[in-house]
Steps between C-alpha positions, in 0.01 A plus 500: 500500500391598853331839548792630706747396230291665230484819707877502550563441131263781406660733756848418370400569137346834600808594701734420214283692253488804730877488556568472127274797432669708768845417365395581143383850594823694513489817702558808292818695573432823689816709553284800595410306816804276545763752394818476294772400748819704478353771283315824556403807304477492122683169451259335745206631297652367177580166664140466617373535143761257368405243765132526407582472130712191566217339695238570234716409201607174665153398613349583162774307319435202726125516432536491121500147353826403331330456163384864513851640522525530122156663474475857376187706422627586152803406287673838539522509882693309765384164636457431872852358516648792308335758729636328811845463346493864384433613857781273621737646241417852619565401862837354406601782265359835614650507848842548343386861468504531879821310562421127487624322185304210347592145605806349333415356160173690466421614144185708456490428126245227437458435872121530504471230232754267662249265663129421520540235769278589796740385771793683342299820449386504863852429625632784282235741631599419858871538426441833328303644790768379742750694285276808509460490878873453547564803279259721694644386834854568379434858394608802698232756579750776423512378139126535438542854369788413269425613145557299182415528133154365422324485160654824382451673835591447863369283782605409853551159653179569691323546168659186355358292787159650436531417129592137575201457732267666248628277221430184701157632599408548135586138426324375812184666370564342160541157661177539698312595182648197322395275787144630504475462123620139533246425774745512794410689816797666673576309824471809722150562360409141583629560853268799541206307357555218750488750787170650388183357659296278274212678327158384610 
């Protein structure tokens, strides 16, 4: 092979490798910077948190090997798949409290144990967050102060939204702990590590 041909081949391999690396590094969602189109005020703030949760749950679920989906740190707690499906079930079910019913045919009973297939779990996560975002968008700001019965007391729709976000945050933290325990670095942490200058 001529020197010029070898150079071109080497250049092409490097270009393809660089392109593949760039495509594999997915930019993290940042609604604080990019906004939440069509929303403002409290619902915009809630939507921002939901968007970030969706991004992190989805990216973490994609980073976990399929064979790890049945893994659990002890027999009496949820597996990876069950945690992700539990969060999906909450997204589908809890927004009925603020006016958006679950999808037709949805049954919360046994839902979190309904599949351990990676592709199906990820698809369900995405569908559930789409449902959540549609519910938030469809709300009326005037209804945020509406009161309803809640665990023996009272709460507002504003408080219900806060509860839903808090619930998902708890399980995001759980999922991150699971991942670390299983030797998996969260993708957004890897992104930050790649941006840091190499230590000398």
